[in-house]
C-alpha positions as CSV (number, residue, x, y, z in Angstrom):
1,X,-87.7,24.2,-51.6
2,X,-88.0,21.0,-49.7
3,X,-84.2,20.6,-49.5
4,X,-83.8,24.2,-48.1
5,X,-86.4,23.3,-45.4
6,X,-84.4,20.2,-44.4
7,X,-81.2,22.3,-44.4
8,X,-82.9,24.7,-42.0
9,X,-84.1,21.8,-39.8
10,X,-80.5,20.5,-39.7
11,X,-79.1,23.8,-38.7
12,X,-81.7,24.3,-35.9
13,X,-81.3,20.8,-34.6
14,X,-77.5,21.0,-34.6
15,X,-77.7,24.2,-32.7
16,X,-80.1,22.6,-30.2
17,X,-77.8,19.6,-29.9
18,X,-74.6,21.6,-29.4
19,X,-75.9,24.3,-27.0
20,X,-78.6,22.5,-24.9
21,X,-79.1,18.8,-25.4
22,X,-75.5,17.7,-25.3
23,X,-75.3,19.0,-21.6
24,X,-78.2,16.8,-20.4
25,X,-77.0,13.7,-18.7
26,X,-79.4,11.2,-17.3
27,X,-77.6,8.5,-15.3
28,X,-74.8,8.7,-17.9
29,X,-77.0,8.5,-20.9
30,X,-77.0,11.4,-23.3
31,X,-79.6,12.4,-25.9
32,X,-78.6,12.4,-29.5
33,X,-81.4,14.2,-31.5
34,X,-79.4,14.2,-34.7
35,X,-80.0,10.5,-35.2
36,X,-83.7,11.2,-35.7
37,X,-82.7,13.8,-38.4
38,X,-80.5,11.2,-40.2
39,X,-83.6,8.8,-40.1
40,X,-85.8,11.6,-41.4
41,X,-83.4,12.6,-44.1
42,X,-83.0,9.0,-45.4
43,X,-86.8,8.5,-45.4
44,X,-88.0,11.7,-47.0
45,X,-85.1,12.5,-49.5
46,X,-83.7,10.6,-52.4
47,X,-80.5,8.6,-51.7
48,X,-78.0,11.3,-52.9
49,X,-79.5,14.2,-51.1
50,X,-80.1,12.2,-47.9
51,X,-76.5,10.9,-47.8
52,X,-75.1,14.4,-48.6
53,X,-77.0,16.0,-45.8
54,X,-76.2,13.2,-43.4
55,X,-72.6,13.4,-44.2
56,X,-72.5,17.3,-43.7
57,X,-74.4,17.1,-40.4
58,X,-72.2,14.3,-39.1
59,X,-69.1,16.1,-40.2
60,X,-70.2,19.3,-38.4
61,X,-71.0,17.3,-35.3
62,X,-67.7,15.4,-35.4
63,X,-65.8,18.7,-35.6
64,X,-67.7,20.0,-32.6
65,X,-66.8,16.7,-30.8
66,X,-63.1,16.1,-31.5
67,X,-62.7,13.2,-29.1
68,X,-64.7,10.9,-31.4
69,X,-63.5,12.3,-34.7
70,X,-65.0,10.3,-37.5
71,X,-67.1,7.9,-35.5
72,X,-70.3,9.9,-36.1
73,X,-69.7,10.2,-39.8
74,X,-69.2,6.4,-40.2
75,X,-72.2,5.3,-38.1
76,X,-74.6,7.9,-39.4
77,X,-73.7,7.3,-43.2
78,X,-74.0,3.6,-42.6
79,X,-77.4,4.0,-40.9
80,X,-78.6,6.4,-43.6
81,X,-77.6,3.9,-46.3
82,X,-79.4,1.1,-44.6
83,X,-82.5,3.0,-44.0
84,X,-82.6,4.2,-47.6
85,X,-82.5,0.6,-48.7
86,X,-85.1,-0.8,-46.3
87,X,-87.3,2.2,-45.3
88,X,-91.1,2.5,-45.2
89,X,-93.0,5.8,-44.8
90,X,-93.9,6.9,-41.4
91,X,-97.6,6.5,-40.7
92,X,-99.7,7.2,-37.6
93,X,-101.3,3.8,-38.0
94,X,-98.1,2.0,-37.6
95,X,-96.7,3.5,-34.4
96,X,-95.5,0.1,-33.0
97,X,-93.6,-0.7,-36.2
98,X,-92.0,2.8,-36.3
99,X,-91.0,2.4,-32.6
100,X,-89.5,-1.0,-33.1
101,X,-87.6,0.2,-36.2
102,X,-86.3,3.3,-34.4
103,X,-85.3,1.0,-31.5
104,X,-83.3,-1.3,-33.9
105,X,-81.6,1.8,-35.4
106,X,-80.6,3.0,-32.0
107,X,-79.3,-0.4,-31.1
108,X,-77.1,-0.4,-34.3
109,X,-76.0,3.2,-33.6
110,X,-75.0,2.6,-30.0
111,X,-73.4,-0.7,-30.9
112,X,-70.8,1.3,-32.9
113,X,-70.1,3.4,-29.8
114,X,-70.1,0.3,-27.6
115,X,-67.4,-1.3,-29.8
116,X,-65.4,1.9,-29.8
117,X,-65.4,2.2,-26.0
118,X,-64.6,-1.5,-25.5
119,X,-61.6,-1.2,-27.7
120,X,-60.5,2.0,-26.2
121,X,-61.1,1.6,-22.5
122,X,-61.9,-2.2,-22.0
123,X,-64.3,-1.5,-19.1
124,X,-67.6,-3.5,-19.7
125,X,-69.4,-2.7,-16.4
126,X,-70.1,1.0,-17.1
127,X,-71.1,0.3,-20.7
128,X,-74.0,-2.1,-20.1
129,X,-76.2,0.2,-18.0
130,X,-75.2,3.3,-19.9
131,X,-76.0,1.6,-23.3
132,X,-79.4,0.3,-22.2
133,X,-80.4,3.7,-20.8
134,X,-79.1,5.5,-23.9
135,X,-80.9,3.2,-26.3
136,X,-84.3,3.6,-24.4
137,X,-84.0,7.3,-24.0
138,X,-82.8,7.9,-27.6
139,X,-85.6,5.7,-29.0
140,X,-88.2,7.7,-27.2
141,X,-86.7,11.1,-28.2
142,X,-86.2,9.9,-31.9
143,X,-89.8,8.7,-32.2
144,X,-91.1,12.0,-30.8
145,X,-88.8,13.9,-33.1
146,X,-89.7,11.9,-36.2
147,X,-93.4,12.4,-35.6
148,X,-92.8,16.2,-34.9
149,X,-90.8,16.5,-38.3
150,X,-93.5,14.6,-40.2
151,X,-96.1,16.8,-38.6
152,X,-94.1,19.8,-39.7
153,X,-94.2,18.5,-43.2
154,X,-98.0,18.4,-43.1
155,X,-98.3,22.0,-42.0
156,X,-98.9,24.5,-44.7
157,X,-97.2,27.8,-44.1
158,X,-98.0,30.6,-46.5
159,X,-96.2,34.0,-46.6
160,X,-99.1,35.9,-48.3
161,X,-101.8,36.4,-45.7
162,X,-104.3,37.9,-48.0
163,X,-105.3,34.5,-49.4
164,X,-107.8,32.7,-47.3
165,X,-107.9,28.9,-48.0
166,X,-111.2,28.4,-46.2
167,X,-113.3,30.6,-48.6
Protein backbone atom coordinates (compact mmCIF):
# COMPACT_ATOMS: atom_id res chain seq x y z
CA UNK A 1 0.00 0.00 0.00
CA UNK A 2 2.88 2.33 0.80
CA UNK A 3 4.39 1.77 -2.65
CA UNK A 4 1.06 2.58 -4.34
CA UNK A 5 0.88 5.85 -2.41
CA UNK A 6 4.40 6.77 -3.55
CA UNK A 7 3.52 5.97 -7.16
CA UNK A 8 0.51 8.29 -6.87
CA UNK A 9 2.80 10.99 -5.39
CA UNK A 10 5.13 10.51 -8.34
CA UNK A 11 2.34 10.85 -10.89
CA UNK A 12 0.95 13.97 -9.23
CA UNK A 13 4.36 15.65 -8.93
CA UNK A 14 5.29 14.73 -12.50
CA UNK A 15 2.02 16.23 -13.65
CA UNK A 16 2.67 19.43 -11.66
CA UNK A 17 6.28 19.62 -12.88
CA UNK A 18 5.36 19.24 -16.54
CA UNK A 19 2.30 21.46 -16.68
CA UNK A 20 2.99 24.22 -14.19
CA UNK A 21 6.38 24.32 -12.49
CA UNK A 22 8.58 23.91 -15.57
CA UNK A 23 7.18 27.16 -16.98
CA UNK A 24 8.25 29.18 -13.92
CA UNK A 25 11.51 31.02 -14.57
CA UNK A 26 13.02 33.26 -11.88
CA UNK A 27 16.08 35.09 -13.27
CA UNK A 28 16.92 32.02 -15.35
CA UNK A 29 16.51 29.59 -12.44
CA UNK A 30 13.94 26.84 -12.77
CA UNK A 31 12.31 24.82 -10.03
CA UNK A 32 12.79 21.06 -10.13
CA UNK A 33 10.38 19.47 -7.62
CA UNK A 34 11.13 15.93 -8.74
CA UNK A 35 14.48 16.07 -6.93
CA UNK A 36 12.62 16.25 -3.62
CA UNK A 37 10.67 13.18 -4.71
CA UNK A 38 13.92 11.33 -5.42
CA UNK A 39 15.20 12.26 -1.96
CA UNK A 40 11.92 11.15 -0.41
CA UNK A 41 11.97 7.80 -2.24
CA UNK A 42 15.52 7.05 -1.22
CA UNK A 43 14.82 7.82 2.43
CA UNK A 44 11.47 6.07 2.86
CA UNK A 45 11.72 3.05 0.58
CA UNK A 46 14.13 0.18 0.48
CA UNK A 47 16.99 0.39 -2.01
CA UNK A 48 15.38 -1.61 -4.83
CA UNK A 49 11.99 0.13 -4.72
CA UNK A 50 13.55 3.58 -4.37
CA UNK A 51 15.92 3.06 -7.29
CA UNK A 52 13.15 1.60 -9.45
CA UNK A 53 10.76 4.49 -8.83
CA UNK A 54 13.57 7.00 -9.29
CA UNK A 55 14.54 5.39 -12.58
CA UNK A 56 10.94 5.40 -13.84
CA UNK A 57 10.26 9.01 -12.82
CA UNK A 58 13.57 10.14 -14.32
CA UNK A 59 12.92 8.27 -17.56
CA UNK A 60 9.50 9.86 -17.91
CA UNK A 61 10.94 13.28 -17.19
CA UNK A 62 13.74 12.72 -19.73
CA UNK A 63 11.25 11.64 -22.37
CA UNK A 64 9.32 14.86 -21.77
CA UNK A 65 12.57 16.91 -22.05
CA UNK A 66 14.38 15.43 -25.06
CA UNK A 67 17.11 18.09 -25.18
CA UNK A 68 18.75 16.57 -22.09
CA UNK A 69 17.95 12.95 -22.82
CA UNK A 70 19.59 10.71 -20.22
CA UNK A 71 21.05 13.40 -17.98
CA UNK A 72 18.22 13.30 -15.42
CA UNK A 73 18.38 9.52 -15.24
CA UNK A 74 22.12 9.51 -14.56
CA UNK A 75 22.05 12.27 -11.96
CA UNK A 76 18.86 11.16 -10.17
CA UNK A 77 19.88 7.51 -9.93
CA UNK A 78 23.32 8.50 -8.64
CA UNK A 79 21.77 10.83 -6.04
CA UNK A 80 19.26 8.16 -5.00
CA UNK A 81 22.10 5.66 -4.59
CA UNK A 82 24.19 8.05 -2.49
CA UNK A 83 21.25 9.03 -0.29
CA UNK A 84 20.34 5.37 0.23
CA UNK A 85 23.86 4.75 1.46
CA UNK A 86 24.19 7.77 3.76
CA UNK A 87 20.67 8.84 4.75
CA UNK A 88 19.14 9.72 8.08
CA UNK A 89 15.43 10.02 8.76
CA UNK A 90 13.90 13.45 8.47
CA UNK A 91 13.08 14.81 11.87
CA UNK A 92 11.54 18.16 12.81
CA UNK A 93 14.23 18.69 15.44
CA UNK A 94 16.99 18.52 12.82
CA UNK A 95 15.82 21.24 10.43
CA UNK A 96 19.28 22.71 9.94
CA UNK A 97 20.86 19.35 9.18
CA UNK A 98 18.04 18.52 6.73
CA UNK A 99 18.47 21.92 5.09
CA UNK A 100 22.23 21.50 4.75
CA UNK A 101 21.85 17.96 3.43
CA UNK A 102 19.32 19.06 0.82
CA UNK A 103 21.62 21.96 -0.08
CA UNK A 104 24.52 19.56 -0.69
CA UNK A 105 22.27 17.30 -2.76
CA UNK A 106 21.18 20.30 -4.86
CA UNK A 107 24.81 21.32 -5.36
CA UNK A 108 25.60 17.79 -6.57
CA UNK A 109 22.54 17.76 -8.82
CA UNK A 110 23.27 21.10 -10.46
CA UNK A 111 26.97 20.29 -10.73
CA UNK A 112 26.00 17.60 -13.24
CA UNK A 113 24.03 20.13 -15.25
CA UNK A 114 26.82 22.65 -14.91
CA UNK A 115 29.33 20.17 -16.37
CA UNK A 116 26.97 19.38 -19.23
CA UNK A 117 26.45 23.03 -20.15
CA UNK A 118 30.16 23.85 -19.88
CA UNK A 119 31.00 21.01 -22.25
CA UNK A 120 28.20 21.87 -24.67
CA UNK A 121 28.21 25.67 -24.77
CA UNK A 122 31.48 26.73 -23.08
CA UNK A 123 29.93 29.89 -21.65
CA UNK A 124 30.79 30.36 -17.98
CA UNK A 125 29.26 33.81 -17.37
CA UNK A 126 25.61 32.75 -17.53
CA UNK A 127 26.10 29.57 -15.55
CA UNK A 128 27.46 31.11 -12.36
CA UNK A 129 24.47 33.29 -11.46
CA UNK A 130 21.97 30.81 -12.85
CA UNK A 131 23.49 27.92 -10.86
CA UNK A 132 23.60 29.83 -7.58
CA UNK A 133 19.98 30.95 -7.93
CA UNK A 134 18.88 27.45 -8.97
CA UNK A 135 20.61 25.85 -6.00
CA UNK A 136 19.13 28.28 -3.48
CA UNK A 137 15.64 28.20 -4.97
CA UNK A 138 15.55 24.42 -5.34
CA UNK A 139 16.93 23.89 -1.84
CA UNK A 140 14.08 25.92 -0.36
CA UNK A 141 11.48 24.16 -2.51
CA UNK A 142 12.95 20.71 -1.80
CA UNK A 143 12.95 21.24 1.98
CA UNK A 144 9.34 22.43 1.84
CA UNK A 145 8.34 19.47 -0.36
CA UNK A 146 10.16 16.96 1.87
CA UNK A 147 8.45 18.18 5.00
CA UNK A 148 5.11 18.22 3.16
CA UNK A 149 5.59 14.63 2.01
CA UNK A 150 6.67 13.54 5.49
CA UNK A 151 3.61 15.28 6.93
CA UNK A 152 1.41 13.45 4.43
CA UNK A 153 2.86 10.17 5.75
CA UNK A 154 1.76 11.14 9.27
CA UNK A 155 -1.82 11.88 8.22
CA UNK A 156 -4.19 9.01 8.70
CA UNK A 157 -6.83 8.79 6.00
CA UNK A 158 -9.63 6.29 6.40
CA UNK A 159 -12.25 5.33 3.86
CA UNK A 160 -14.83 4.08 6.35
CA UNK A 161 -16.30 7.15 8.05
CA UNK A 162 -18.43 5.18 10.49
CA UNK A 163 -15.41 4.54 12.71
CA UNK A 164 -14.65 7.27 15.15
CA UNK A 165 -11.10 7.12 16.48
CA UNK A 166 -11.74 9.54 19.30
CA UNK A 167 -14.33 7.46 21.16
